[in-house]
C-alpha positions in Angstrom: 0.0 0.0 0.4 1.3 3.4 -1.0 1.8 5.9 1.8 -0.5 8.8 1.0 0.2 12.7 2.2 -1.5 15.5 1.7 -2.3 17.0 -2.0 -0.2 20.3 -2.6 -0.3 20.8 -6.0 -2.2 20.4 -9.2 0.4 17.9 -10.5 -0.6 15.8 -7.1 -4.5 16.5 -7.5 -3.8 15.3 -11.3 -2.1 11.8 -9.7 -4.7 11.4 -7.1 -7.6 12.0 -9.4 -5.8 9.2 -11.8 -5.2 7.0 -8.7 -9.0 7.2 -7.5 -9.8 6.5 -10.8 -8.1 3.1 -11.5 -9.6 1.9 -7.8 -12.5 3.4 -8.3 -14.7 0.0 -9.0 -12.8 -2.0 -6.0 -14.6 -3.2 -2.8 -14.4 -1.4 0.7 -12.6 -3.4 3.1 -9.5 -4.2 0.7 -6.4 -2.7 1.0 -7.4 -1.2 -2.5 -10.6 0.2 -0.7 -8.9 1.3 1.5 -6.8 3.0 -0.8 -9.7 5.0 -2.3 -11.0 5.9 1.0 -8.1 7.7 1.8 -7.7 9.1 -2.1 -11.2 10.3 -1.3 -10.6 12.0 1.6 -7.4 13.7 0.3 -8.8 14.6 -3.0 -12.3 16.3 -0.9 -9.7 18.3 1.3 -7.8 19.6 -1.0 -11.0 20.3 -3.9 -12.7 22.3 -0.6 -9.1 24.6 -0.1 -7.8 25.2 -3.9 -11.9 24.6 -5.2 -14.6 25.3 -2.9 -18.2 25.8 -4.9 -19.7 28.7 -4.0 -23.3 28.2 -2.6 -26.2 29.5 -5.2 -28.2 32.6 -4.8 -31.1 32.7 -4.4 -32.6 33.0 -7.7 -29.4 30.3 -8.7 -31.2 28.0 -6.8 -34.9 28.6 -8.0 -33.6 28.6 -12.2 -31.6 25.3 -11.1 -34.7 23.8 -9.8 -36.7 25.2 -12.7 -34.4 23.6 -15.2 -33.3 20.0 -13.2 -37.7 20.0 -13.0 -37.8 21.2 -17.0 -40.2 24.1 -15.8 -41.3 27.3 -17.5 -41.6 30.5 -15.7 -45.8 30.1 -17.0 -45.3 26.8 -14.5 -43.9 28.2 -11.3 -46.1 31.6 -11.9 -48.5 30.3 -9.1 -45.6 30.6 -6.4 -45.2 34.0 -7.5 -48.2 35.6 -7.8 -48.5 35.1 -11.3 -46.2 35.6 -14.4 -45.5 38.9 -15.1 -44.3 38.9 -10.6 -41.8 35.2 -11.8 -40.2 37.5 -14.9 -39.8 40.6 -12.5 -37.7 38.7 -10.0 -35.9 36.4 -11.9 -34.6 40.1 -13.4 -33.8 41.3 -10.5 -36.1 43.7 -10.9 -38.6 42.5 -7.9 -37.7 41.2 -4.5 -38.6 37.3 -3.3 -41.5 38.2 -0.5 -42.4 36.1 2.5 -45.3 33.8 0.5 -43.1 33.3 -2.5 -40.0 32.3 -0.5 -42.9 29.8 1.2 -44.4 28.6 -1.9 -41.1 28.5 -4.3 -39.8 26.3 -1.1 -42.7 23.8 -1.0 -42.8 23.0 -4.8 -39.0 23.5 -6.0 -37.7 21.9 -3.1 -35.2 24.1 -2.2 -34.2 23.4 1.2 -34.4 26.2 4.7 -31.1 26.8 4.2 -31.1 28.4 0.6 -34.1 30.0 2.0 -32.7 32.2 4.4 -30.0 34.2 2.6 -33.3 34.9 0.2 -32.4 38.7 2.9 -36.0 38.6 4.7 
């Protein structure tokens, strides 16, 4: 078994990804499975430090859920209080109201943590 160390450079990161790819299909509780587990932890740590994923803005979260569910502005209009309001909100011309947030959250399954960032 190769002794692993923290990933510090992009080259080491690329090498770790390649090594992880080679052991990806292995079973847990085997030497290769243990290596896979260690590599996942090291890669995750490096990615969190050097390639963080920024949280979506409330509007990005709404647009994302609409796209994932194949919904048009007309489909979600009832959650916003009408077609005009959907367009105004998604274009940043109108703020979300508490009622909109509740409806959008309920119907688009946007988690509560994301709702808290709506500035209400």
